[in-house]
C-alpha positions as CSV (number, residue, x, y, z in Angstrom):
1,M,0.0,0.1,0.1
2,S,2.5,-9.2,-1.0
3,T,0.8,-11.1,-3.0
4,S,0.2,-11.1,-6.7
5,E,-3.4,-10.0,-6.0
6,P,-3.0,-8.1,-2.8
7,G,-6.8,-8.4,-1.1
8,P,-8.1,-5.4,0.9
9,A,-6.3,-4.3,4.1
10,D,-7.0,-2.0,7.1
11,P,-6.8,1.8,6.6
12,A,-3.3,1.9,8.5
13,A,-1.4,-0.4,6.0
14,A,-2.7,0.0,3.3
15,A,-1.6,3.4,2.4
16,P,1.0,4.4,4.6
17,D,3.0,6.3,2.1
18,A,-0.5,8.1,1.1
19,V,-0.5,9.8,4.0
20,A,3.3,10.0,5.0
21,G,3.4,13.8,3.9
22,A,0.9,15.1,6.2
23,P,2.1,16.9,9.5
24,D,2.1,14.2,12.7
25,P,-1.6,13.7,13.6
26,A,-0.6,14.7,17.4
27,A,-0.9,18.3,15.7
28,E,-3.6,18.2,13.5
29,P,-6.6,20.1,13.9
30,A,-9.3,18.3,16.0
31,A,-11.8,18.2,13.3
32,P,-10.3,18.2,9.8
33,R,-11.4,20.6,7.7
34,A,-14.0,18.7,5.0
35,T,-14.2,19.7,1.3
36,P,-17.2,20.2,-0.4
37,L,-17.6,16.6,-1.3
38,R,-17.7,15.1,1.6
39,A,-21.5,14.0,1.6
40,V,-21.0,12.8,-2.0
41,H,-18.0,10.5,-0.1
42,E,-20.2,9.4,2.5
43,S,-23.0,8.1,0.0
44,L,-21.1,6.3,-1.4
45,G,-19.5,4.5,1.3
46,A,-15.9,5.7,1.2
47,S,-13.4,5.4,4.2
48,M,-12.4,8.5,5.5
49,T,-9.6,9.6,6.8
50,A,-7.5,12.6,8.4
51,F,-5.1,13.9,6.3
52,A,-3.0,17.4,6.3
53,G,-5.8,18.5,8.5
54,W,-8.4,17.2,5.8
55,L,-11.0,14.5,5.9
56,M,-10.2,12.5,2.9
57,P,-11.9,9.3,1.5
58,L,-9.0,6.5,1.5
59,R,-10.9,4.3,-0.6
60,Y,-14.4,3.9,-1.4
61,R,-14.4,0.0,-1.7
62,S,-11.2,-1.7,-3.0
63,E,-8.1,0.7,-3.5
64,I,-6.7,-2.3,-6.1
65,A,-10.2,-2.1,-8.0
66,E,-9.9,1.7,-7.7
67,H,-6.2,1.7,-9.1
68,Q,-6.9,-0.7,-12.2
69,A,-9.6,1.7,-13.2
70,V,-7.6,4.4,-13.6
71,R,-5.2,2.5,-15.6
72,N,-7.9,0.5,-18.1
73,A,-10.6,3.1,-17.8
74,A,-11.0,6.3,-15.4
75,G,-10.8,7.3,-12.3
76,L,-12.8,10.3,-10.4
77,F,-10.1,11.6,-7.5
78,D,-11.5,14.7,-4.9
79,L,-8.3,17.2,-4.9
80,S,-10.1,19.8,-2.7
81,H,-7.5,19.3,0.3
82,M,-4.8,21.1,-2.1
83,G,-4.0,24.7,-1.8
84,E,-4.8,27.0,-4.2
85,I,-2.8,31.1,-4.1
86,A,-3.0,33.9,-6.3
87,V,-0.3,35.8,-7.5
88,T,-1.4,38.7,-8.8
89,G,-0.6,42.4,-10.2
90,P,2.0,43.7,-12.8
91,G,4.8,42.5,-10.7
92,A,3.7,38.9,-10.2
93,G,6.1,37.0,-12.3
94,A,9.2,38.5,-11.7
95,A,7.9,38.2,-7.9
96,L,7.8,34.4,-8.8
97,D,10.8,34.5,-10.6
98,Y,12.7,35.2,-7.4
99,A,10.3,33.0,-5.1
100,L,11.0,29.9,-6.9
101,V,13.6,28.0,-8.7
102,G,11.7,28.1,-12.1
103,S,11.3,31.1,-14.2
104,M,7.5,31.8,-14.4
105,S,7.8,34.9,-16.2
106,A,8.4,33.2,-19.1
107,L,5.6,30.9,-19.0
108,A,2.9,31.7,-21.8
109,P,-1.1,33.0,-20.7
110,G,-2.4,29.2,-20.6
111,R,0.4,27.0,-19.5
112,A,1.3,25.6,-16.4
113,R,4.7,24.5,-14.9
114,Y,6.2,21.9,-12.5
115,T,8.6,23.8,-9.9
116,M,9.4,24.0,-6.6
117,I,10.0,26.5,-3.2
118,C,13.5,26.1,-2.0
119,A,14.8,27.3,1.6
120,P,17.7,29.9,1.1
121,D,19.8,26.4,1.9
122,G,18.4,24.6,-0.9
123,G,16.5,22.3,0.6
124,V,12.4,21.8,-0.5
125,L,10.2,23.7,1.1
126,D,6.9,22.1,-1.0
127,D,7.0,20.5,-5.0
128,L,4.4,23.4,-7.0
129,I,2.4,23.6,-10.3
130,V,2.1,27.2,-11.5
131,Y,-0.4,28.1,-14.0
132,R,-0.1,31.3,-15.5
133,L,-3.8,32.2,-16.3
134,A,-3.5,35.7,-17.5
135,D,-0.3,38.1,-18.2
136,A,-0.3,39.3,-14.7
137,E,-2.8,36.1,-12.9
138,Y,-0.9,32.7,-11.7
139,L,-2.3,30.7,-9.6
140,V,-0.3,28.6,-7.6
141,I,-1.0,24.7,-5.9
142,P,0.8,23.6,-3.2
143,N,0.5,20.1,-1.3
144,A,-2.5,20.2,1.2
145,A,-0.1,20.2,4.2
146,N,2.1,22.8,3.3
147,T,-0.2,25.5,2.0
148,A,0.1,28.1,4.9
149,V,4.2,27.7,4.8
150,V,3.9,28.4,1.0
151,A,1.5,31.2,1.2
152,A,3.9,32.8,4.0
153,A,7.0,32.5,1.7
154,L,5.3,34.1,-1.2
155,H,3.8,37.1,0.4
156,D,7.3,38.0,2.3
157,R,9.3,37.2,-1.0
158,A,6.9,39.1,-3.0
159,A,8.0,42.4,-0.9
160,G,9.4,44.8,-3.5
161,H,7.4,43.9,-6.0
162,D,4.1,45.3,-7.1
163,A,2.2,41.5,-6.4
164,K,-0.6,40.0,-4.3
165,V,-0.4,36.6,-3.0
166,D,-3.7,35.4,-1.7
167,D,-4.8,32.2,0.1
168,Q,-7.9,30.7,-1.8
169,T,-8.1,27.6,-1.3
170,A,-11.5,27.9,0.5
171,E,-13.0,29.3,-2.8
172,Y,-12.0,26.1,-4.7
173,A,-12.8,22.5,-5.1
174,L,-10.4,20.3,-7.2
175,I,-11.5,17.1,-8.9
176,A,-9.8,15.2,-11.3
177,I,-10.7,12.6,-13.5
178,Q,-7.7,10.5,-14.9
179,G,-7.3,7.7,-17.0
180,P,-7.5,6.7,-21.1
181,H,-11.3,7.1,-21.2
182,A,-11.2,10.3,-19.1
183,A,-10.9,12.6,-22.4
184,R,-14.5,10.6,-24.0
185,I,-16.1,11.1,-20.8
186,L,-15.1,14.9,-20.0
187,A,-15.8,15.6,-23.9
188,Q,-19.7,14.8,-23.2
189,L,-20.1,17.4,-20.7
190,T,-17.3,20.7,-21.6
191,D,-17.5,23.4,-24.1
192,I,-13.7,23.0,-24.1
193,S,-12.1,21.1,-27.8
194,L,-10.0,18.4,-25.5
195,D,-8.1,17.2,-28.3
196,G,-6.4,21.1,-28.6
197,V,-5.8,21.1,-25.3
198,K,-1.6,20.3,-24.8
199,Y,0.3,18.9,-21.7
200,Y,0.1,21.2,-19.0
201,A,-2.2,23.7,-20.3
202,S,-5.2,25.2,-18.9
203,H,-8.4,26.8,-20.4
204,R,-11.1,28.3,-18.9
205,G,-14.7,26.7,-20.0
206,T,-17.4,25.1,-18.1
207,V,-18.6,21.3,-17.2
208,S,-22.1,20.5,-17.2
209,G,-22.9,24.4,-17.2
210,R,-20.6,25.2,-14.2
211,P,-17.8,27.3,-14.7
212,I,-14.4,25.5,-14.5
213,L,-10.8,25.8,-14.9
214,L,-9.6,22.8,-16.6
215,A,-6.0,21.8,-16.7
216,R,-4.4,18.5,-18.5
217,T,-2.6,18.0,-15.4
218,G,-2.0,14.8,-13.0
219,Y,-0.7,12.6,-10.2
220,T,-1.2,8.8,-12.2
221,G,0.9,8.4,-14.8
222,E,-2.1,8.6,-16.6
223,D,-3.7,10.9,-19.1
224,G,-6.6,13.1,-17.4
225,F,-8.0,16.8,-16.4
226,E,-7.5,18.4,-13.4
227,L,-11.2,20.7,-12.7
228,F,-11.3,23.9,-10.8
229,T,-14.4,24.6,-9.6
230,A,-15.9,26.6,-7.0
231,A,-16.9,25.2,-4.0
232,A,-20.3,25.6,-4.6
233,D,-20.5,24.1,-7.9
234,A,-18.5,21.0,-6.5
235,E,-21.2,18.1,-6.3
236,A,-22.7,19.3,-9.5
237,V,-19.5,18.5,-11.6
238,W,-18.8,15.3,-9.4
239,T,-21.9,13.9,-10.2
240,A,-21.8,15.3,-13.9
241,L,-18.6,13.1,-14.6
242,A,-19.4,10.4,-12.4
243,E,-22.8,10.2,-14.6
244,A,-20.9,10.7,-17.9
245,G,-18.5,7.4,-17.2
246,A,-21.1,5.2,-15.4
247,D,-21.3,2.7,-18.6
248,D,-17.6,4.0,-19.3
249,G,-15.6,2.6,-16.2
250,L,-15.1,5.2,-14.2
251,V,-15.0,4.8,-10.8
252,P,-14.6,7.2,-7.8
253,A,-10.9,7.0,-6.2
254,G,-9.1,7.2,-3.0
255,L,-5.7,8.6,-1.6
256,A,-4.7,5.2,-1.1
257,A,-5.1,4.5,-5.0
258,R,-4.2,7.8,-5.8
259,D,-0.6,6.8,-3.6
260,T,0.0,3.4,-5.3
261,L,-0.5,5.2,-9.1
262,R,2.0,7.9,-8.5
263,L,4.2,5.5,-7.0
264,E,4.0,3.4,-10.1
265,A,4.8,6.3,-12.2
266,G,8.1,7.5,-10.3
267,M,6.2,10.8,-9.1
268,P,7.5,12.2,-6.2
269,L,5.7,12.9,-2.6
270,Y,6.2,15.6,-0.3
271,G,7.3,14.4,2.8
272,N,9.0,11.2,1.7
273,E,11.1,12.1,-1.5
274,L,11.0,15.5,-1.0
275,S,11.6,17.5,2.6
276,A,13.4,20.6,3.5
277,Q,16.9,18.1,4.0
278,V,16.8,17.3,-0.1
279,T,17.5,19.6,-2.0
280,P,16.1,19.3,-6.2
281,F,19.6,18.1,-7.8
282,D,19.5,15.2,-4.3
283,A,15.8,14.2,-5.8
284,G,17.3,14.0,-9.6
285,L,14.9,16.9,-9.9
286,G,17.6,19.9,-11.1
287,R,16.6,20.2,-14.3
288,V,13.5,22.6,-12.6
289,V,15.9,25.0,-11.4
290,V,16.6,27.7,-13.8
291,F,19.6,29.7,-13.6
292,D,19.7,32.0,-16.3
293,K,16.2,33.6,-15.7
294,P,16.5,37.6,-14.8
295,G,17.5,38.5,-11.6
296,D,18.1,36.5,-8.1
297,F,16.4,33.8,-6.5
298,V,16.2,32.1,-3.6
299,G,18.6,29.8,-2.6
300,R,20.3,30.4,-6.1
301,A,23.4,30.2,-4.5
302,A,23.1,27.1,-2.1
303,L,22.0,25.3,-4.9
304,A,24.5,26.5,-7.6
305,E,26.9,24.7,-5.1
306,R,25.0,21.6,-5.0
307,G,24.2,20.9,-8.6
308,Q,28.5,21.3,-9.0
309,A,29.2,19.3,-6.4
310,P,29.2,15.2,-6.5
311,A,26.1,13.7,-6.0
312,R,25.4,12.6,-1.9
313,M,22.7,10.6,-2.5
314,V,21.0,8.8,-5.9
315,L,16.9,8.3,-6.2
316,A,16.6,4.8,-7.5
317,G,13.9,2.2,-8.2
318,L,13.6,-0.5,-6.3
319,I,11.6,-4.1,-7.3
320,A,11.7,-6.7,-4.1
321,G,12.2,-10.1,-4.5
322,S,10.0,-11.1,-1.6
323,R,6.1,-11.1,-1.2
324,R,7.2,-8.5,1.7
325,V,6.7,-4.7,0.9
326,P,9.7,-2.0,1.3
327,R,8.0,0.8,3.3
328,H,8.9,3.5,4.5
329,G,12.1,4.6,7.0
330,Y,13.1,0.8,6.2
331,P,17.2,0.4,5.4
332,V,18.4,-0.4,1.9
333,T,21.7,-2.5,3.0
334,W,24.7,-3.9,0.5
335,D,26.4,-6.6,2.0
336,G,24.5,-6.7,5.1
337,V,25.4,-2.7,5.8
338,S,23.0,0.0,5.6
339,R,23.7,2.4,2.0
340,G,20.3,3.8,1.8
341,T,16.7,3.8,3.0
342,V,13.3,3.6,1.8
343,T,11.4,6.7,1.0
344,S,7.5,4.8,-0.5
345,G,6.8,1.2,-0.9
346,A,4.0,-0.8,-1.8
347,P,2.3,-3.4,-3.6
348,S,2.5,-2.5,-7.3
349,P,-0.9,-3.9,-9.0
350,T,0.2,-3.1,-12.2
351,L,3.3,-4.7,-12.1
352,A,2.3,-7.6,-9.6
353,V,5.1,-7.3,-7.2
354,P,6.4,-4.8,-4.0
355,I,7.9,-1.7,-5.8
356,A,9.3,1.1,-4.1
357,M,11.4,4.2,-4.7
358,A,14.9,5.0,-2.1
359,Y,17.6,6.6,-1.6
360,L,21.2,4.9,-1.8
361,D,25.0,5.8,-1.7
362,P,25.6,6.4,-5.4
363,E,28.5,3.9,-5.8
364,V,25.7,1.0,-4.3
365,A,23.4,2.4,-7.0
366,T,25.7,2.0,-9.7
367,R,27.2,-1.6,-8.5
368,A,24.0,-2.5,-7.5
369,R,23.2,-2.9,-11.4
370,G,25.4,-5.5,-12.4
371,D,24.2,-7.3,-8.9
372,T,23.7,-10.9,-9.2
373,E,24.7,-12.3,-6.3
374,G,22.1,-10.8,-4.0
375,R,23.9,-8.3,-2.4
376,L,21.2,-5.3,-2.3
377,A,18.3,-6.1,-0.4
378,V,16.0,-4.0,2.5
379,D,15.9,-4.6,6.3
380,V,12.3,-5.3,6.3
381,R,11.5,-5.5,10.6
382,G,14.3,-6.9,10.7
383,K,15.0,-9.5,8.4
384,P,17.0,-8.9,4.3
385,E,15.1,-9.2,1.6
386,P,16.4,-9.5,-1.6
387,A,15.7,-6.7,-4.2
388,T,16.8,-5.0,-7.4
389,I,17.4,-2.6,-8.6
390,T,15.7,-0.4,-12.0
391,D,15.3,2.8,-13.4
392,L,12.0,5.1,-12.3
393,P,9.5,5.4,-13.7
394,F,8.5,1.7,-12.8
395,Y,5.0,2.2,-15.7
396,R,5.0,4.1,-18.3
397,R,1.4,4.5,-20.4
398,P,0.9,3.7,-23.7
399,R,1.3,6.0,-26.1
């Protein structure tokens, strides 16, 4: 969250990494925030869980069935826990260029970009998607657990620029439809010509008559769309999509399936693969850092040094050689000596074996590729379990 056909498990065991990026439960509010779709989830019999201060659906019936539906047909996700931070004004692009590691002022209106916000020492405070909606209008999407941190940092870093930072999370709902049937299901309901919507592009339009911002983005490794709606319109949009996809294999999907989908696709999760102790270069994502943009940006000097230095660790994929599942925090050993740490792990419904991502010592990451003697292992509760190293992602969708 081991057999080739894993069955349902209890919520705590099913997807430990799905909630690993959330704050310590002891520090969470006593009453998690409900998304605008809470009543829908409860009517569908979802197992609900506290996640990053929100009450979210973990699964509806079987996370394995939900996962496979997304790979083979389509899944419907409530992502309303994600943050929405508007950055507007004539200086919005320059403010974001300074605040983030990417070049947001170079982004064309209607396009989106994956980027990061870093501390002065280069550590990742969060990974983000930024949409440029108009010349002087951007929408920043942080992870749920980091929304307040990102909003505060953007506010501080916008000082001196002609830009306004406004946390608008409460005004939005966010619904994702993901999978090979997503486009044809959505096409029945929208006035947007989906054939013309590029990956990481956004368009304003309607779904079932409700105004939305549609983006061709996702966190599953499949084609799909994310729909930003007014909170009051969320139930109507969700219901319309569910009805349109009822005969096309569409099912509601929860956090557990979302975690195994993103793991198979090799996508990082904040709190697992990314943290304030990790730089983009450590995570193999140095490509998102743009040094040749105008002006300075927070973390530039530290990241320039990190980018030129030898790798401290390598993020690699692991395939387990037994049914026991590598989990977050388990040591990875080479000849019995700890040389790395698992960041995320779960049974893979698509590959029918347990898989994991792990940070490894660079030497071990290189030597393990030719290992035929079982020297690479994961310490699973005191017992070394064999593993083999593989390139990420584990899964690529058919083109």
